[in-house]
C-alpha positions as CSV (number, residue, x, y, z in Angstrom):
1,X,-6.2,-18.0,-1.8
2,X,-9.8,-18.3,-0.5
3,X,-12.9,-17.4,-2.4
4,X,-14.5,-14.0,-1.8
5,X,-13.9,-11.3,0.8
6,X,-15.3,-10.9,4.2
7,X,-17.8,-8.1,4.8
8,X,-15.0,-6.1,6.7
9,X,-12.5,-6.7,3.9
10,X,-15.0,-5.5,1.3
11,X,-15.7,-2.4,3.3
12,X,-12.0,-1.6,4.0
13,X,-11.2,-2.1,0.3
14,X,-14.0,0.2,-0.8
15,X,-12.7,2.9,1.7
16,X,-9.1,2.6,0.4
17,X,-10.2,2.6,-3.3
18,X,-12.3,5.8,-2.6
19,X,-9.6,7.6,-0.9
20,X,-7.4,10.3,-2.5
21,X,-4.2,8.5,-1.1
22,X,-3.0,5.8,1.3
23,X,-5.0,5.4,4.4
24,X,-3.8,4.5,7.9
25,X,-5.6,1.8,9.9
26,X,-7.0,4.4,12.3
27,X,-8.3,6.5,9.5
28,X,-10.1,3.3,8.3
29,X,-11.2,2.6,11.7
30,X,-12.7,6.1,12.1
31,X,-14.6,5.8,8.8
32,X,-15.9,2.3,9.6
33,X,-17.1,3.5,13.1
34,X,-19.2,6.2,11.4
35,X,-21.1,3.5,9.5
36,X,-21.0,0.6,11.9
37,X,-20.6,1.9,15.4
38,X,-18.3,-0.1,17.6
39,X,-15.5,-1.4,15.4
40,X,-12.2,-2.3,17.1
41,X,-8.7,-1.9,15.7
42,X,-8.1,-5.7,15.4
43,X,-11.1,-5.8,12.9
44,X,-9.4,-3.3,10.6
45,X,-6.0,-5.1,10.9
46,X,-7.4,-8.5,10.2
47,X,-9.2,-7.1,7.1
48,X,-6.0,-5.3,5.9
49,X,-4.0,-8.6,6.4
50,X,-6.6,-10.5,4.3
51,X,-6.6,-7.9,1.6
52,X,-2.7,-7.9,1.5
53,X,-2.7,-11.7,1.3
54,X,-5.2,-11.5,-1.6
55,X,-2.9,-8.9,-3.4
56,X,-5.6,-6.2,-3.3
57,X,-3.7,-3.7,-1.1
58,X,-0.2,-3.0,-0.2
59,X,1.3,-1.5,2.9
60,X,3.3,1.7,2.4
61,X,5.9,1.1,5.1
62,X,7.2,4.7,5.5
63,X,3.7,6.0,5.8
64,X,2.3,3.2,7.9
65,X,-0.7,3.2,5.5
66,X,-2.3,1.1,2.9
67,X,-3.1,1.7,-0.7
68,X,-5.1,-0.2,-3.3
69,X,-3.0,-2.3,-5.7
70,X,-3.9,-1.1,-9.3
71,X,-1.4,-3.2,-11.2
72,X,1.3,-5.8,-10.4
73,X,2.4,-4.9,-6.9
74,X,6.1,-5.7,-7.5
75,X,8.3,-2.6,-8.1
76,X,9.4,0.5,-6.5
77,X,6.8,2.4,-4.6
78,X,7.1,6.2,-5.3
79,X,5.4,8.6,-2.9
80,X,4.8,12.3,-3.8
81,X,5.4,14.2,-0.5
82,X,3.5,17.2,-2.0
83,X,0.2,15.7,-3.1
84,X,0.3,12.2,-1.6
85,X,0.1,10.2,-4.8
86,X,1.5,6.7,-4.6
87,X,2.5,4.7,-7.7
88,X,4.4,1.6,-8.4
89,X,7.3,1.8,-10.9
90,X,8.6,-1.3,-12.5
91,X,12.3,-1.7,-11.9
92,X,13.3,-5.3,-12.8
93,X,17.0,-4.7,-13.1
94,X,17.1,-2.9,-9.7
95,X,15.5,-5.9,-7.9
96,X,17.8,-8.4,-9.8
97,X,20.9,-6.5,-8.9
98,X,19.7,-6.2,-5.3
99,X,18.9,-10.0,-5.2
100,X,22.4,-10.8,-6.6
101,X,24.2,-8.5,-4.0
102,X,22.2,-10.0,-1.1
103,X,22.9,-13.5,-2.4
104,X,26.7,-12.7,-2.6
105,X,26.6,-11.6,1.1
106,X,24.9,-14.9,2.1
107,X,21.7,-13.0,3.0
108,X,18.3,-14.6,2.4
109,X,15.7,-12.1,1.7
110,X,12.2,-12.6,3.0
111,X,10.6,-9.6,1.1
112,X,11.7,-6.5,-0.6
113,X,10.2,-3.2,-0.1
114,X,11.7,-0.1,-1.7
115,X,10.0,3.2,-1.3
116,X,11.1,6.5,-2.7
117,X,9.8,9.9,-1.5
118,X,9.9,13.0,-3.7
119,X,7.7,15.0,-6.0
120,X,5.6,13.7,-8.9
121,X,5.7,15.3,-12.4
122,X,2.3,17.1,-11.8
123,X,3.6,18.8,-8.7
124,X,7.1,19.7,-10.1
125,X,5.5,21.1,-13.3
126,X,2.8,23.1,-11.4
127,X,-0.2,21.2,-12.8
128,X,-1.6,20.4,-9.3
129,X,-3.8,23.0,-7.7
């Protein structure tokens, strides 16, 4: 991993961390254009790639959006469809079982992405406004 972040990576990371939930590339682009003028989509995608490679953000595949990584990025991504909260839940036995099943089928995995949509405890208990 390289030392430091580029100016664009720093800005994108700050925007994602300040957001209430995951952000799409075009939401990031819109916010960057407010501050910097002419910013093109490839600029945002390059910054996101660098941040992913550094382990600072992860792509939420089903939302086509990115969220800041707060802890170890491995695990099951749980997404609340009511409030938009995204968390990572540790599930080591799930991943081990999946790995063994794939191996038994002769399938070589490149990466694992498991995302579960539903409602968080705050939303189901009525604690969210």
